[in-house]
N, C-alpha and C positions, 0 to 999 in steps of 0.2 A: 421626529422621523418615524415612519412606520416600517414594519418588516419588509414590505414590498419595496419601499424607497431605499432601504438599506441594501437589499439584494441588487437593485438597479444601480446603485452607486458602486458596489463592489464589482459587479460584472462589467460595469461601464469602464472600469480601469483596465480591462483586457487589452484595449488599444495601446497601452503603454508597454506591452510585450513582456518578455521574460528577461530582464536585464540582471545578470549576475553581478553582485557587488554589495558591499555593506554600508557604504556612506549614507545612502538614502534612509535605510531602516534605522541606522544609528541616530540620525537626525530626528526622524519621526518619534522614536521611542524616548529620546531625551526630552522632547517637548511634552511627552506624556508621563514624565517623572520616572523614566526608566523602570517600568514594571518588571522587566526580565531580571533585574538585579535583586528582586525580592523573592525569587523562586529558586527551587532546586530542580535539576533536570537529569533525565536519562536521555541522551541524544542518540538517535538511531538513523544511520545512513546505510545505503546499499542500493543495488539495482533491483533485486527481487526479495520478497519476504519481509520488507520493512513493516508493512501494515500488520501482518499476522504476528510477527515477533513483538511489535509494540503492543498489540492487543493482549497477547499472553502476559507480558510484564504488567500491563495495566490491571488486568483481571486478578492476578495474584496479589498485587498491592491492595486493591480494593477489598478482596476477601480477607486480607490481614488487618483491615481496619484503617488504612491510610486514605485520606482524601486525595485522590489522584486524578490529575488532568491527563487528557489524551488528545494529541494534535496530529491529524493525518490528512492526506490528500491523495487523489481527488475524492470527491464524494460519489456514491453510487446512485442514490435516488434523491436525497435532499441535502442541501448545502449544510444544514445544521449538523450533519454527521461528522464534519471535520473537527468540531470543537466540542468536547464533552468533559464532564467531571463525574466520576463514579458511575459510568455507563449512561448517565443522563445527558442528552444532547442540549446544547445551548438553546434557550427558548427564543421565540420570535421577539418578545419584548426585550430580552437581554441583548440579542443581536442588534436590534434597532438602537438601544441605548449606547452600546459601546462603539457602534459604527459612527454615530453622530459625534462622539468624543474624538474619534480618529479623524473624521472629516474636517472638523474645526481646525485641527492642527495642520492637516494637509493644505487647507485653504491658506493658512498663514505661510506655510512653506512656499507654495507656488507664488504667493504675493511678494515674497522676498526674493524670488528668482531661482529657487531650487527646483530640481526636477520633480515631477509628480511621481509618487511611489507607484510601483506596479501592483497588480491584483494580489499577488502572493504576499507582498510586503504589507499591504493593507490588512489582509486576513490575519497575518502573523501578529500585527499590532493589536488587532481586536482580541485575538486569543490571549495575548499576554495580559491585557486588562481584565479579561474574564477570569483567568486563573488566579490573579491577585485578589479580585473581588470575592472569590469563593475560598480564599485562604488555603490553597492547595498545599499539602505537605510535600508533594513531588509532582512533576509533570513529565510524562513520557512524550518526547518531542520528536516527531518524524520529520526528516529532511524533505524538502520539496523536490529539489533538483541539485544533484551533485553533492555539495557539502561545504567546500572551502569558501565559496562566495554565495552560498544560499542564505536567504534572509534569516533562517533559524540560527545561523552560526554567529549571530550577534551576541549570544549568551557567553558568559564566562565559563570557566572549567566546570563541566557537569560532574555529577557523581560517577557516572559511567558513560563512556563513548562506546556505542555498539555498532559494529559493521556487519551487515548481512551479506548474502552472496553477491559477488560482483560479476558483471557481464557487460558485453558491448551494448550500449543503448544511449540515446540522446547524443549521438556523436557530434552534432552541430554545436553543442554547448560544452561537451566534456572531453572530446577527443575520440579518435577512432582506434585506440589500442587499450588493452587492459591496463597497461602501465599508466597511461594518461588518466584513465577513469579512476584507477585506484588512488592516484595522487589527489584528485578532486575530492573523492569520498573521504580520504584520510585527513582532509582539512578540518574535520570536526574534532580531531585529537588536539587537546589543549594542554598547556603546561601543567605538569604535576598531577595528571589525571590517571585514570585506569581505563584500559580499552579491552573490550571483549569482542573477538572476531570469529565469524564463521571460518572454517578451514578453507581458505582461498587457494587458488592456483599459486604455484611457486612465485610467479612474476608479481602477482598482486600482493602476496604475503611479504615479499621483500620490500615493497614500497611502504606497507603498513609498519613493518619492523623498523625501517629507517625513520619514519615519522615519529614513532613512539620513542626511539632513541633520542631524536632531536628535541622532543618535548618532555623528556624525562617521564615517560609513561610506562607503567607495567602493562605488558601485553599478555592477555590470556586467550589463547586460541583453543576453541572448543574441540575436544578430541572425540571424533565420531567412531573411533575404534571401540568405544564403550557403549555405542548406540546400536540397538537392533529392534526392528519392527517385529512384534510378536504376532499381531493379527491386524488385518486391514479389511474392513467391510463397510458397506454403506452406512454412514452415520456414526461410525465408531472406529477409532484407531488405538491400538494398544502397543506400547513400546517400552523398552528398558533402556535406561541411561544411567551410567555410573552405579550399576547394581541396584537401581531402584525402578519399580514399575509404575508407569503412568498411563492414563487413558484420556483421549481427546474426543470431542464431538466433531472436530474438523478432521475428516477421515483421509484426506489426501496424504500419501506417504511422506511427501516433502515437509508436512507440518511437524513431523517428529523432529526433523532437523531444526526448524524454526523454534519449536518448543525447547529444544536442548540449548540453543543460544540464550533463550529467555531464562532457563533454569540456571545457567552459569552466571547470568547477570544478577539474578536474585541472590545467588550465593555471595557475590561481591557485596551487595547491599547489606547482607546479614553479617558477613565476616569483617568488612572494613568500616561500615557506617552504623552498625548496631541496630539495623532494622529487625523488628521482631516478627519473623515469618517462620512458622513451624511447618513440618513436613505435610501435615494434613491440609493446611491452608494452601500450600504449594500445589498439591495434587488436585484439590477442589477448584482452585483458581484456574488451573490449566483446563480441567474438564469442562468448566462452565463457559469457557471462552467461545464467543460467537464472532464471526467475521464475515459479513455478507459478501457474496461474490467470489468466494474461494471454494470451489467444488460444493456449492450450495444447492441443495435439493429444494426446488420450488414447488413441484407438483408431482403427484403420483400418476395422474391421468389427465393429460399426457405426462409421461415421465420426463421432467425437464430439470436439468442441472445447468448452472452458470458458473463460469470460472474466469478469473481475471487474467489468465495467461495472455500476454500481449507482446512478448518478445521471445527470442529463441530459448533462453534459459527457462522461462515460464512454461513454454510449450513442452519442453522435456519433462518438467514436473507434471504437467497435465497428462502426458503419455503414460507416466508411471501409474497414475490413477486409472487410466483407461485399461491398463493391463489387468486390473482387478475386476472391472465392470464388463469388458468387451465380450467375455465368454458367454455372458447371459443375455446380451442385447445386440440388436442391430443399432448402429450409431449414426445419427444424422446431425451434422453440425449446422449451427446457425452462426454465421461468421461475418465479421467486419474487422478490418485491420487498417491502421494508419500507414500512409505511404512511406514514412521514413523508417520502417522496420525492415528486418531481413525476411521479406515475405516468402521468397522461394525456400529459404532455409527452414522457416516455420512450417510451411506446408509439407516439405519433404519429411519432417519428423512425424507429423500427425497423420499424414495421408494413409498409411497402412492400417490405421485404426478407425477410419471413416468409411461408411458405406455410401454416403452421399452428403451433399451440403446444400444449404439454402444461404445465398449470399446477400449481404446488405452493406450499407455504408454508415459508419459511425457519425454522429452529429458533432463533427469537429473539422475545422478548416484544413487539418493535415490528413484527413481521411482519404484512403484510396477509393476510387470509384468502384461500384459493384461490377461494372463491365470489365474493368482491368483485373479485379480479383477473380472473376469468373474464368478469365483466360488463364490466370496463374494456376488455378486448381485443375482446370482441364488439361493443361500442359503436363501435369503430374498424374494424370489418369484418374482423377476423382470426378464422379458424376455430379453435375450441378442440376438440382431439381428446379431451381428458381433463383432469379436475382433481381433485386430492386434497390433503388436508392433510398426507399422508405423502410425504416425499421418496422413500422406498423404493418406494412404490406407483407414483409417477410414473416412476421409473427402470425399474421392471418393465414399465410400459406402453410406454416407449421401445423396449425390446427386442422387445415384441410387435409394435409397428408396423414395426420394422425387418425382422423375420422374415416379415412378410406383404407386404413391398414389393419390387418389382423395380426401382425407380427408384434413381438416385444421390441419396442423401439425406445432408445434413449435419445432425446433431443438435447444437444449440448451447445449452449451459447458461449462463445469465447472469441478472443482476438483483440478486444479493446474494452477498457474500463468505461469508455464513453458510450459504449453500446449496451453492455449487459445491464446497466441500471434501467434503461428503458424496457428491456426485455423483462426484468424483474417486476417492474411496476405493472406491465400489461398482464403477465401470467398470474400474479397474485390477485389482481383485480378481477380476473376471469373466474377465480375459484368460488 
């Protein structure tokens, strides 16, 4: 099997949808000699901040000498981003090798009358084989959707269950209340474990507390009263947490919160499981963390930043970053949004910080049309310079606007993770 054939097989399983449940993934992994039972995990669930928090934890562990796997989704530019060890992405040959192993067992499953695994189940199985092959000391495992019935929840009790900020999202799968969503996310809490949680709303926190009590888990809720941002500027964020000072390359203010959740998780690994992580490795690991698509500066001329804000909570985090930047720049958004999001709510939050927008459509079946998004922005008084179903046409327009402007303009790509990857590729290619 070639790399191209592996990707074609993986993406070809998209037609099987996103079916929540563990029977299929358990069946598949048992046929592969249950690789998940040979690994130790830090399991991360939440609505926002999962990727950044996971990356902070991963980076600190790698800096401390541990061979550490990282499993995330979705990818921004290349599929291989989803599966990595010690910052190194799975290679094309490795992906082909492990995909073939998984496909052989899937063919057997289907021949015996079992359902075909979904795309996420297939990728999760590939990742488990890869981490065992590389003899990882620990794997930072990000949930795909929800938690309780997510394919990653096939693991046994992890070293730490981590729950990042919870908000309303993916309501068709997880429910339309914070209580329902919290119940799904809290499904990663296993018997006899330890849970570290972002300080949630009272409703969500009560659900998490109840689940921890049921599963005999110690719950550590991160205390943000000891967190303060010292300085936030382009490319650097300095903050203090629990009387210690830290510096991040990820400069969005919300990253201080994500990093604090990661710090608390690292403390648990040191105090409860004997991990050898000193203060210097912690600081250096956090500082060196890179996470593409999160207030990422792509270019100085034109000045382009992309951010993965794709729901109301994410937009509010983006707005806090714009408060730092807005005073120095006119801001033109490059925006595409999926139609199942709170579009009016998202626009109302960010509109005061936008001087104009260029509208496009993410490459996803759930995407809102550029015409419909144009109307939504105009209804809230935002000037629409251009709208197109083609992301490439929208990017071309961005460069045209830039070449015809003498003002200091920030071009900000946001609204969908399925859009910003294409923006990233195009802008970096043009440099």
